[in-house]
C-alpha positions as CSV (number, residue, x, y, z in Angstrom):
1,M,-12.9,13.2,3.8
2,M,-13.8,9.7,5.5
3,I,-11.5,7.5,6.9
4,S,-13.9,4.4,6.1
5,D,-17.4,3.7,4.8
6,P,-19.3,0.7,6.6
7,H,-21.7,0.5,3.6
8,A,-19.4,-0.2,1.2
9,T,-20.2,-3.4,-0.6
10,L,-17.7,-3.8,-3.5
11,V,-15.1,-6.5,-3.4
12,C,-12.8,-6.6,-6.4
13,D,-9.1,-6.6,-6.9
14,E,-7.4,-3.4,-6.5
15,R,-6.2,-3.6,-10.0
16,E,-9.7,-2.8,-11.2
17,I,-9.7,0.3,-8.9
18,Y,-6.2,1.9,-10.1
19,E,-6.8,1.2,-13.9
20,S,-10.1,2.9,-13.8
21,L,-8.9,5.9,-11.9
22,L,-5.6,6.5,-13.4
23,P,-4.3,7.7,-17.0
24,L,-1.3,5.1,-17.0
25,A,-0.5,5.6,-20.7
26,G,2.8,7.3,-21.3
27,A,2.9,8.1,-17.5
28,D,6.1,8.3,-15.6
29,I,5.3,6.6,-12.4
30,L,6.9,6.5,-9.2
31,E,5.9,3.8,-6.6
32,L,6.7,4.1,-2.9
33,G,7.1,1.0,-0.8
34,C,6.8,-1.5,-3.5
35,G,7.3,-4.3,-1.4
36,K,7.8,-7.6,-3.3
37,A,6.7,-5.5,-6.5
38,D,3.7,-7.3,-7.4
39,K,1.9,-4.6,-8.4
40,T,4.8,-3.1,-9.8
41,R,5.1,-6.0,-12.3
42,A,1.5,-6.0,-13.0
43,I,1.3,-1.9,-14.1
44,S,4.5,-2.3,-16.0
45,Q,3.3,-5.4,-17.8
46,T,0.4,-3.5,-19.2
47,G,3.0,-2.0,-21.7
48,K,1.1,1.2,-21.1
49,V,3.4,3.3,-19.0
50,K,6.7,5.0,-19.6
51,S,8.6,4.2,-16.8
52,I,8.3,3.3,-13.0
53,T,10.6,3.9,-10.3
54,A,10.0,1.8,-7.7
55,L,11.4,2.6,-3.9
56,E,11.6,0.2,-1.1
57,V,13.1,0.7,2.4
58,D,13.6,-2.8,3.2
59,T,17.0,-3.6,2.1
60,I,16.4,-7.4,1.9
61,Q,13.6,-7.2,-0.3
62,H,15.2,-4.3,-2.4
63,A,18.2,-6.6,-3.0
64,A,15.7,-9.3,-4.0
65,N,14.0,-6.7,-6.3
66,Q,17.1,-5.6,-8.1
67,Q,17.5,-9.7,-9.1
68,R,14.6,-9.1,-11.6
69,T,15.5,-9.2,-15.0
70,D,12.2,-9.0,-16.5
71,L,10.7,-5.6,-16.1
72,P,13.0,-3.1,-18.4
73,A,10.4,-0.1,-17.9
74,V,11.2,-0.3,-14.0
75,R,14.0,1.0,-12.1
76,F,14.5,0.0,-8.3
77,Q,15.7,2.3,-6.0
78,L,16.2,2.3,-2.2
79,G,14.5,5.1,-0.4
80,G,11.4,6.2,1.8
81,A,8.6,8.3,1.2
82,E,9.9,11.0,3.5
83,A,13.0,11.6,1.2
84,I,12.3,10.8,-2.3
85,P,15.7,10.4,-4.5
86,A,14.2,12.3,-7.6
87,P,14.2,15.9,-8.7
88,D,11.1,18.2,-8.2
89,E,8.2,17.4,-10.9
90,A,9.6,14.5,-12.5
91,F,6.6,12.2,-12.2
92,D,3.2,12.0,-13.6
93,I,1.6,9.6,-11.1
94,V,2.5,8.9,-7.5
95,L,1.6,5.2,-6.2
96,M,1.2,4.1,-2.2
97,F,-0.1,0.7,-2.0
98,K,-0.6,0.1,1.6
99,S,2.4,1.8,2.6
100,L,1.7,5.2,4.0
101,H,0.9,3.9,7.6
102,H,4.1,2.0,7.7
103,V,6.1,5.6,7.4
104,P,6.9,6.9,10.8
105,V,4.4,9.0,12.0
106,N,6.4,12.0,13.2
107,L,7.6,12.1,9.0
108,M,4.1,11.3,7.4
109,D,3.6,15.1,6.7
110,Q,7.2,15.2,5.5
111,A,6.2,12.2,3.0
112,M,3.3,14.3,1.8
113,A,5.0,17.0,0.8
114,E,7.5,14.9,-1.1
115,I,4.6,13.4,-2.9
116,R,3.5,17.1,-3.9
117,R,7.5,18.0,-4.6
118,V,8.1,15.2,-7.1
119,L,4.6,15.4,-9.1
120,K,4.2,17.6,-12.0
121,P,1.7,20.0,-12.1
122,G,-1.8,18.4,-12.5
123,G,-0.1,14.9,-11.5
124,M,-1.9,12.3,-9.4
125,A,-1.1,10.7,-6.0
126,Y,-3.0,7.3,-5.6
127,I,-3.0,6.4,-1.7
128,S,-4.6,3.0,-0.9
129,E,-4.6,2.5,3.0
130,P,-6.2,-0.4,4.8
131,I,-9.4,0.1,6.9
132,F,-9.2,-1.0,10.6
133,A,-12.1,-3.3,10.4
134,G,-12.7,-6.9,9.1
135,D,-12.2,-10.6,10.2
136,F,-8.5,-10.5,9.1
137,N,-7.9,-7.5,10.8
138,E,-9.0,-9.1,14.0
139,V,-6.3,-11.9,13.6
140,L,-3.6,-9.1,12.7
141,R,-4.3,-7.0,15.9
142,L,-3.7,-10.0,18.0
143,F,0.1,-9.3,17.2
144,H,0.2,-6.2,15.2
145,D,-2.2,-3.4,15.9
146,E,-1.9,-0.7,13.4
147,K,-4.9,1.4,14.6
148,S,-3.0,4.4,15.3
149,M,-0.7,4.5,12.6
150,R,-3.6,3.8,10.0
151,Q,-5.4,6.9,11.8
152,A,-2.1,8.9,11.7
153,A,-1.8,8.3,8.0
154,F,-5.4,9.6,7.2
155,A,-4.9,12.4,9.2
156,A,-1.6,13.3,7.3
157,I,-3.5,13.0,3.8
158,D,-6.3,15.2,5.6
159,R,-3.9,17.9,6.5
160,A,-2.2,18.2,3.0
161,V,-5.8,18.4,1.7
162,G,-6.6,20.9,4.0
163,K,-3.6,23.0,3.8
164,G,-4.2,23.2,-0.3
165,D,-0.8,21.2,-0.9
166,L,-2.8,18.3,-2.7
167,E,-6.7,18.5,-3.9
168,L,-9.0,15.6,-3.5
169,V,-10.3,14.3,-6.6
170,S,-12.1,11.5,-5.0
171,Q,-12.2,8.7,-2.5
172,K,-13.1,5.0,-3.2
173,F,-14.2,2.3,-0.6
174,F,-13.9,-1.3,-1.4
175,S,-12.5,-4.8,-0.3
176,T,-9.9,-7.2,-1.8
177,P,-10.5,-10.7,-1.5
178,G,-7.6,-12.7,0.3
179,H,-6.9,-16.4,0.3
180,F,-4.9,-18.8,2.6
181,D,-4.1,-22.7,1.7
182,S,-3.2,-23.2,5.3
183,F,-1.9,-21.3,8.5
184,E,1.7,-22.1,7.1
185,Q,1.2,-19.9,4.3
186,F,-0.3,-17.5,6.6
187,E,2.8,-17.7,8.6
188,E,5.1,-17.5,5.4
189,R,3.5,-14.4,4.1
190,I,2.3,-12.5,7.1
191,L,4.5,-13.4,10.0
192,N,7.8,-13.8,8.5
193,V,8.0,-10.6,6.0
194,T,11.4,-9.0,6.3
195,H,10.2,-5.2,6.8
196,T,8.7,-5.8,10.1
197,R,9.9,-8.2,12.8
198,H,7.0,-10.0,14.4
199,Q,8.7,-11.8,17.5
200,L,5.5,-13.7,19.1
201,S,5.9,-15.6,22.3
202,P,4.4,-19.0,22.2
203,E,1.2,-18.3,23.8
204,L,0.6,-15.4,21.5
205,Y,1.4,-17.4,18.5
206,Q,-1.2,-20.2,19.8
207,Q,-3.6,-17.2,19.9
208,V,-3.1,-16.1,16.5
209,K,-3.4,-19.6,15.2
210,A,-6.4,-20.3,17.0
211,K,-7.9,-17.1,15.9
212,F,-7.3,-17.9,12.2
213,M,-8.0,-21.3,12.1
214,Q,-11.7,-20.3,13.2
215,H,-11.8,-19.0,9.3
216,M,-10.1,-22.5,8.1
217,T,-12.4,-24.8,5.9
218,P,-11.5,-27.8,3.6
219,Q,-10.5,-25.3,0.9
220,G,-8.4,-22.7,3.0
221,A,-9.3,-19.6,4.7
222,D,-10.8,-16.6,2.6
223,F,-11.0,-13.1,4.0
224,E,-12.4,-9.4,2.5
225,N,-9.9,-7.0,3.6
226,P,-11.3,-3.3,3.4
227,L,-9.4,-0.5,1.5
228,R,-9.8,3.1,1.1
229,V,-8.2,5.0,-1.7
230,D,-7.6,8.5,-1.8
231,L,-7.0,10.0,-5.3
232,L,-5.1,13.2,-5.0
233,R,-4.1,15.8,-7.7
234,K,-1.3,18.4,-7.7
235,A,-3.2,21.7,-8.5
């Protein structure tokens, strides 16, 4: 397994990746760390899947998700990957979109074991993780350096595969486009998220703003965000 591929050139929306890799039709799906449920909504609205159970540990975001009334195939629950509130062999597919590295490092192996537990035999785990590279990462690392957490997440996946708990089907390396109209939009979407408390000193705030503004044009700031997908199967 590789943690990154510096030669990867594909740039696309992640939807193209998971739709090409996963048998969504008629599937019972578990999404771990659904956040604002943007991908939950996109997958549900394809009309292909049977059900989606979407877990989130952030109580503020979970409360907001529960107010949604337009996703009848989706059930929102409070919970984390290390203790999934579901019976054994309940799901055809488990999804983690850039969320494994948010699991406490000492609980990552437990999370992988839980994913295996709730998958049906032959079920698939789709785990996408950000790669520690790129211009956007250089802005983020000024106030939230995730290098060690991302390395730990990769190591946990590698251990699960090495032990035979899950088998590696494939890895996919690509980048997704990201756009911000302004620094204020970056501040709203990145600095003010509820799942992570970013408390920047005035000096650091100015450093982050200056670094971000290096990429600002009259049309806004555009970035390419490198990602890795590890597609796993429960034998």
